[in-house]
C-alpha positions as CSV (number, residue, x, y, z in Angstrom):
1,X,73.7,-14.7,-81.6
2,X,71.8,-12.0,-80.3
3,X,73.2,-9.4,-77.3
4,X,69.8,-9.2,-75.4
5,X,69.7,-10.6,-72.4
6,X,67.3,-12.7,-70.3
7,X,65.5,-11.4,-67.5
8,X,64.6,-13.4,-64.3
9,X,61.3,-14.8,-64.0
10,X,58.9,-11.9,-62.5
11,X,57.6,-14.3,-59.9
12,X,60.9,-15.5,-58.8
13,X,60.9,-12.3,-55.5
14,X,57.7,-14.5,-54.7
15,X,59.5,-17.8,-53.8
16,X,59.4,-17.2,-50.2
17,X,55.6,-15.8,-49.8
18,X,54.1,-18.7,-52.2
19,X,56.0,-21.4,-49.8
20,X,54.4,-19.5,-46.3
21,X,50.6,-19.4,-48.6
22,X,50.4,-22.7,-49.4
23,X,52.3,-24.8,-46.6
24,X,50.8,-22.5,-43.8
25,X,51.6,-25.4,-41.3
26,X,54.7,-26.1,-39.5
27,X,56.2,-30.0,-40.9
28,X,55.6,-31.1,-37.4
29,X,52.1,-29.9,-36.9
30,X,51.4,-31.2,-39.7
31,X,53.0,-34.8,-39.0
32,X,51.0,-34.2,-35.5
33,X,47.9,-34.4,-37.6
34,X,48.2,-37.1,-39.6
35,X,49.1,-39.5,-36.5
36,X,46.0,-37.9,-35.2
37,X,43.9,-39.3,-38.3
38,X,45.2,-42.3,-38.3
39,X,45.3,-43.1,-34.2
40,X,41.9,-45.2,-33.2
41,X,39.8,-43.4,-31.6
42,X,39.5,-46.1,-28.6
43,X,43.0,-45.1,-28.0
44,X,42.8,-41.2,-27.4
45,X,42.1,-39.8,-24.0
46,X,38.6,-39.2,-23.2
47,X,38.8,-35.6,-21.1
48,X,35.1,-35.1,-21.3
49,X,33.8,-37.1,-18.7
50,X,36.2,-35.9,-16.1
51,X,35.3,-32.3,-17.4
52,X,31.4,-33.2,-16.7
53,X,32.1,-34.6,-13.4
54,X,34.1,-32.1,-12.4
55,X,31.5,-29.4,-13.4
56,X,28.5,-31.2,-11.5
57,X,30.8,-30.9,-8.3
58,X,31.2,-27.6,-8.4
59,X,28.0,-27.1,-8.6
60,X,26.6,-28.6,-6.2
61,X,28.7,-27.2,-3.8
62,X,28.1,-24.2,-4.8
63,X,24.1,-24.9,-4.2
64,X,25.2,-26.0,-1.0
65,X,26.7,-22.5,-0.4
66,X,24.0,-20.8,-1.9
67,X,21.2,-22.5,0.7
68,X,23.7,-22.1,3.8
69,X,24.0,-18.5,3.2
70,X,20.2,-18.4,3.1
71,X,19.8,-20.4,5.7
72,X,20.1,-18.7,9.0
73,X,21.5,-21.1,12.0
74,X,18.6,-21.5,14.7
75,X,18.2,-17.3,14.2
76,X,14.4,-16.5,13.0
77,X,12.5,-16.1,9.9
78,X,11.6,-13.5,8.4
79,X,8.0,-13.5,8.9
80,X,8.9,-14.6,13.4
81,X,10.8,-11.0,12.9
82,X,8.2,-9.2,10.7
83,X,5.6,-10.9,13.3
84,X,7.9,-9.8,16.1
85,X,8.1,-5.6,14.9
86,X,4.3,-5.4,14.2
87,X,3.5,-6.8,17.8
88,X,6.5,-4.6,19.5
89,X,5.0,-1.5,17.5
90,X,1.0,-2.3,18.6
91,X,2.5,-2.3,22.4
92,X,3.8,1.1,21.7
93,X,0.8,2.4,19.6
94,X,-1.2,1.4,22.6
95,X,0.6,2.5,25.7
96,X,0.9,6.4,23.6
97,X,-3.1,5.7,23.1
98,X,-3.5,4.8,26.7
99,X,-0.9,8.6,28.2
100,X,-2.8,10.6,25.3
101,X,-6.4,9.0,27.4
102,X,-4.6,9.8,30.6
103,X,-3.2,13.3,29.8
104,X,-6.9,14.1,28.2
105,X,-8.5,13.4,31.5
106,X,-6.2,15.6,33.7
107,X,-6.4,18.7,30.9
108,X,-10.5,17.7,31.4
109,X,-9.7,18.0,35.1
110,X,-8.7,21.1,34.9
111,X,-10.9,22.7,32.8
112,X,-13.7,21.5,35.1
113,X,-12.0,22.9,38.1
114,X,-11.5,26.5,35.4
115,X,-14.9,26.4,34.6
116,X,-16.9,25.8,37.7
117,X,-17.1,29.4,38.8
118,X,-19.0,30.4,35.5
119,X,-21.4,28.0,34.2
120,X,-22.1,30.1,31.1
121,X,-18.8,29.6,29.8
122,X,-19.4,26.1,30.6
123,X,-22.8,25.7,29.1
124,X,-21.2,27.8,25.5
125,X,-18.0,24.9,25.8
126,X,-19.7,22.0,26.2
127,X,-22.6,22.9,23.2
128,X,-19.0,24.0,21.4
129,X,-17.2,20.5,22.2
130,X,-20.9,18.4,21.2
131,X,-21.0,20.3,17.6
132,X,-17.3,19.8,16.5
133,X,-17.2,16.1,17.4
134,X,-14.7,16.7,21.0
135,X,-16.6,14.4,22.9
136,X,-18.8,11.2,22.7
137,X,-22.3,11.6,21.8
138,X,-25.3,8.8,22.5
139,X,-28.6,9.0,21.1
140,X,-31.4,7.0,18.6
141,X,-30.0,6.4,14.7
142,X,-29.5,4.6,11.8
143,X,-26.3,2.4,11.2
144,X,-26.3,0.9,7.7
145,X,-23.9,-1.4,7.1
146,X,-21.3,-2.6,3.5
147,X,-20.3,-5.6,2.8
148,X,-17.7,-6.3,-0.2
149,X,-19.3,-8.5,-3.2
150,X,-18.1,-12.0,-4.1
151,X,-18.0,-11.3,-7.7
152,X,-15.5,-12.6,-9.4
153,X,-12.3,-11.0,-11.6
154,X,-13.6,-11.3,-15.2
155,X,-10.7,-12.8,-16.3
156,X,-11.2,-15.7,-14.3
157,X,-8.0,-16.7,-12.1
158,X,-10.5,-17.3,-9.5
159,X,-9.9,-13.4,-7.5
160,X,-12.8,-11.0,-6.8
161,X,-13.3,-8.6,-8.8
162,X,-11.3,-5.2,-7.4
163,X,-14.8,-3.3,-8.2
164,X,-16.6,-5.5,-5.9
165,X,-15.2,-3.8,-2.9
166,X,-16.3,-1.2,-1.0
167,X,-14.2,1.8,-2.0
168,X,-14.0,4.7,-0.5
169,X,-16.5,7.0,-3.2
170,X,-19.0,4.9,-1.5
171,X,-18.5,5.4,2.2
172,X,-18.4,8.9,0.9
173,X,-21.6,9.1,-0.4
174,X,-23.3,7.7,1.9
175,X,-22.2,9.5,4.7
176,X,-23.0,13.0,2.6
177,X,-26.7,11.9,2.7
178,X,-26.7,11.5,5.7
179,X,-25.4,14.8,7.1
180,X,-28.1,15.8,4.8
181,X,-30.3,14.1,5.8
182,X,-30.3,16.1,9.1
183,X,-27.6,13.3,11.3
184,X,-26.5,14.8,13.9
185,X,-23.4,12.5,14.2
186,X,-21.5,10.0,12.2
187,X,-19.4,7.5,13.1
188,X,-17.3,4.7,10.2
189,X,-16.0,2.1,11.9
190,X,-16.2,3.7,15.1
191,X,-13.7,6.7,13.6
192,X,-16.0,9.6,14.3
193,X,-16.7,11.9,11.6
194,X,-15.6,16.2,12.0
195,X,-15.8,18.9,9.4
196,X,-12.1,18.2,8.9
197,X,-12.8,14.6,8.4
198,X,-11.6,13.0,4.9
199,X,-12.1,9.3,3.4
200,X,-10.0,8.4,1.2
201,X,-7.8,5.7,-0.1
202,X,-4.3,5.0,0.4
203,X,-3.3,1.6,-2.0
204,X,-6.0,-1.0,-0.7
205,X,-7.0,0.2,2.4
206,X,-9.9,2.9,2.7
207,X,-8.6,6.0,5.1
208,X,-11.2,7.4,7.4
209,X,-9.2,10.3,9.1
210,X,-5.7,8.9,9.7
211,X,-7.4,5.7,10.5
212,X,-7.2,2.7,8.4
213,X,-10.9,1.1,8.5
214,X,-11.6,-2.6,7.0
215,X,-15.1,-4.4,5.8
216,X,-17.9,-4.8,7.1
217,X,-18.4,-0.9,7.0
218,X,-20.6,0.2,9.5
219,X,-21.7,3.7,9.0
220,X,-23.2,4.8,12.3
221,X,-25.3,7.9,12.4
222,X,-27.4,9.8,15.3
223,X,-30.2,11.9,14.6
224,X,-33.8,11.7,14.3
225,X,-34.5,8.2,12.9
226,X,-37.6,8.5,10.7
227,X,-36.1,11.9,9.4
228,X,-33.1,10.7,8.9
229,X,-34.9,7.0,7.0
230,X,-37.6,9.5,4.6
231,X,-34.4,11.8,3.8
232,X,-32.0,8.7,2.8
233,X,-34.4,6.8,1.0
234,X,-35.6,10.0,-1.1
235,X,-31.2,10.9,-2.0
236,X,-28.8,9.8,-4.3
237,X,-27.4,7.4,-2.0
238,X,-30.2,4.8,-2.1
239,X,-30.0,4.8,-5.8
240,X,-26.1,4.2,-5.2
241,X,-26.1,1.5,-3.2
242,X,-28.9,-0.2,-5.2
243,X,-26.6,-0.1,-7.9
244,X,-23.5,-1.3,-6.3
245,X,-25.5,-4.7,-5.0
246,X,-27.2,-5.2,-8.4
247,X,-23.7,-4.7,-10.5
248,X,-21.3,-5.6,-8.3
249,X,-23.0,-7.6,-5.0
250,X,-22.1,-5.7,-2.9
251,X,-24.6,-4.9,0.1
252,X,-26.2,-2.8,2.6
253,X,-28.2,-3.7,5.8
254,X,-29.9,-0.9,7.2
255,X,-31.5,-0.4,10.8
256,X,-32.8,1.3,13.0
257,X,-31.5,1.5,16.9
258,X,-32.7,3.4,20.1
259,X,-29.5,4.1,21.4
260,X,-25.5,4.4,19.7
261,X,-22.7,5.3,21.1
262,X,-20.1,7.3,19.0
263,X,-16.5,8.1,20.6
264,X,-15.2,11.4,20.5
265,X,-13.3,12.8,17.7
266,X,-9.5,13.9,18.4
267,X,-9.2,17.7,18.9
268,X,-8.0,19.1,15.4
269,X,-4.7,21.2,14.8
270,X,-5.9,24.4,13.0
271,X,-3.4,26.4,11.5
272,X,-5.3,28.9,9.8
273,X,-9.0,29.1,10.9
274,X,-9.0,31.8,13.9
275,X,-12.0,33.7,15.4
276,X,-12.9,37.0,13.8
277,X,-10.1,40.5,15.6
278,X,-7.6,37.7,16.6
279,X,-4.6,37.8,14.8
280,X,-2.7,40.8,13.8
281,X,-4.5,43.9,12.3
282,X,-1.3,44.5,9.4
283,X,-1.9,40.8,7.7
284,X,-5.9,41.1,7.9
285,X,-5.8,44.5,6.6
286,X,-2.8,43.0,3.5
287,X,-5.1,39.9,3.1
288,X,-9.0,42.7,2.3
289,X,-6.2,45.0,-0.2
290,X,-5.0,42.1,-2.1
C-alpha cells in the first residue's frame, strides 16, 4: 500500500456557497409560493377594485379643492376687477386734465394782464404760439381719412392680415407730404403735431406723441386747400396710398373743408434748446472749441 495521501476534494470548501446559490429562497418562501400557485384565482383576495375606488375618490376630492380655491366666494371676477381699475384710472386722468385746463386758464389770465401794457410783445408771443402749435387754430383745410383693410391673413385662420392695418409709417408719409404741400397746422385724430411730435408704434397701437390713436385715422391739415391738394397729388404719398389700397385694401378718403378746428398741443419741455446768447459763456466757448 503506497504511502501517498489522498487529499480532499477541491470544491469541498465551496459547498456552502453552492447551497446558497442553488437554494436562494428560504424554505418557507418556497412553500408559500407553491401554495399560492396551487390556490385557485377566485380564492385570492381582490385588492385591485378597492385601490381603484380609492384613487377615484382622491382625484374627485382634489378637483373639488382646486375648484374651490380658484372660484372666489361671492367676490368680483378678474374681468370686473380690471374694468373697475380702468374706470378709476380714467376718472383720475380726467380729473388731472381738468386741473391742467384750470391752471392753463389762470396762466393765460396772468399773461394777458402782464402783456396788456406792451402790445408789440403780445403780438410776437401770439405769433410764436401760433407757429409752435401751442394754441388752437381754425381755418379751411384738407381731411384725409385712412381705414384698415379687410384682407384675410395668408394662413387662412379667419383673422385680418396684419399688413392690411394702417401703420405708423403710413401716417408719417401722409403728414410729411401735407407739410411739404403747404399745411400750416396738422392733427391726427385730434392730436396736434408740432416740431417735437412723433408718430410711432408701441406694440399694436399707434402713438401720436404720447397719445394712442385708433382707426379710422383722421388727418386734418389747415392751409390753402387748392395748394395742399395739388402738392399732395404730385407727391409720393399719393402713390403710396394707391399702393396700399390696391395691395391691402386700405382706403383713403380725401375731402376739402371750409372750416377746421384743431386743438393746441401741450407745451413741450426743452432741456437743451435755448436762444442764442442765453446761458453760461463758458459752456458756449467749450462747445465751440471741441
